[in-house]
C-alpha positions as CSV (number, residue, x, y, z in Angstrom):
1,X,-93.3,25.2,-1.5
2,X,-89.8,24.8,-2.3
3,X,-88.7,23.8,0.9
4,X,-91.1,21.0,0.9
5,X,-90.2,19.5,-2.7
6,X,-86.6,19.9,-1.1
7,X,-87.3,17.7,1.7
8,X,-89.0,15.2,-0.5
9,X,-86.1,15.0,-2.5
10,X,-83.6,14.7,0.6
11,X,-85.0,11.9,1.5
12,X,-83.3,10.0,-1.3
13,X,-80.4,12.4,-2.0
14,X,-79.5,13.8,1.6
15,X,-76.9,16.5,0.3
16,X,-79.5,18.2,-2.2
17,X,-79.3,21.9,-1.5
18,X,-81.4,24.8,-3.0
19,X,-79.7,27.3,-4.8
20,X,-80.8,30.4,-6.9
21,X,-80.0,31.0,-10.4
22,X,-81.4,33.9,-11.8
23,X,-84.1,34.5,-9.2
24,X,-85.2,31.2,-9.6
25,X,-84.7,28.3,-7.4
26,X,-82.4,25.2,-8.8
27,X,-81.0,21.9,-6.7
28,X,-77.7,21.1,-6.4
29,X,-77.2,17.6,-6.5
30,X,-73.7,16.5,-5.7
31,X,-72.5,12.5,-6.6
32,X,-75.4,11.5,-8.7
33,X,-74.9,8.0,-9.6
34,X,-76.5,5.9,-12.6
35,X,-76.2,2.5,-14.6
36,X,-74.9,3.8,-17.8
37,X,-74.0,1.9,-21.0
38,X,-70.5,2.5,-19.9
39,X,-70.9,1.2,-16.4
40,X,-71.9,3.0,-13.4
41,X,-71.0,6.8,-13.3
42,X,-71.0,9.3,-10.8
43,X,-71.4,13.5,-11.3
44,X,-73.0,16.2,-9.7
45,X,-76.2,17.6,-11.2
46,X,-78.7,21.0,-11.2
47,X,-82.0,20.3,-11.4
48,X,-83.8,23.5,-12.7
49,X,-87.5,22.9,-12.0
50,X,-89.2,25.3,-14.0
51,X,-88.9,26.4,-18.1
52,X,-85.3,26.7,-19.4
53,X,-84.1,27.4,-23.0
54,X,-87.2,25.7,-24.3
55,X,-87.8,22.9,-22.1
56,X,-90.2,22.3,-19.5
57,X,-87.8,21.5,-17.1
58,X,-83.9,20.8,-17.2
59,X,-81.0,18.6,-15.6
60,X,-78.0,19.9,-16.4
61,X,-74.8,17.9,-15.3
62,X,-70.9,18.5,-15.1
63,X,-70.0,15.7,-18.2
64,X,-71.4,14.6,-21.1
65,X,-72.7,10.9,-21.2
66,X,-72.3,8.5,-23.8
67,X,-76.1,7.0,-24.2
68,X,-78.1,6.3,-26.9
69,X,-81.0,8.8,-25.5
70,X,-78.6,11.5,-24.7
71,X,-78.4,13.6,-27.7
72,X,-77.8,16.9,-28.7
73,X,-75.7,18.2,-25.7
74,X,-75.3,21.7,-24.7
75,X,-73.1,23.6,-22.5
76,X,-74.6,26.4,-20.2
77,X,-73.4,28.6,-17.5
78,X,-75.6,28.4,-14.2
79,X,-74.3,29.0,-10.5
80,X,-71.2,30.2,-12.0
81,X,-69.9,26.7,-13.4
82,X,-69.9,25.4,-16.6
83,X,-72.8,22.4,-17.0
84,X,-74.1,20.2,-19.8
85,X,-77.5,19.3,-21.0
86,X,-79.1,16.8,-23.5
87,X,-82.2,17.3,-25.3
88,X,-84.7,15.4,-23.1
89,X,-88.4,16.9,-23.2
90,X,-91.5,16.4,-21.9
91,X,-90.4,15.9,-17.7
92,X,-93.0,18.2,-16.5
93,X,-92.8,21.0,-14.1
94,X,-95.6,19.8,-12.3
95,X,-93.8,16.9,-11.2
96,X,-92.4,16.2,-7.6
97,X,-88.6,16.7,-7.8
98,X,-87.7,13.2,-7.2
99,X,-90.1,12.3,-10.0
100,X,-88.8,14.7,-12.2
101,X,-85.2,14.2,-11.2
102,X,-86.0,10.0,-11.6
103,X,-87.3,11.0,-15.4
104,X,-84.3,13.3,-16.3
105,X,-82.3,10.5,-15.3
106,X,-83.7,7.6,-17.6
107,X,-82.0,9.4,-20.4
108,X,-78.6,8.4,-19.2
109,X,-79.6,4.5,-19.3
């Protein structure tokens, strides 16, 4: 099932790669771009499409972003690297991964 979800995500982000973290599948998303209050920014992302640290799903990124909705940043170690995540709730694990990613990226606009 993860292969199908990854293939659908790769239609929009061809460089997306499936990785394993703690026995679970995560998606590495290099070079994500988003229009933020500070202008267009680019960062790498790690989509965690199942529960993590009290959230239904998480999007970890390589830097903090200054945006009104992106608050309460915490640092995490995943896949041998440090990542940042803001407090962003209610992005369900039942969503297709592309919708899940789009919902997480809304925090940065």
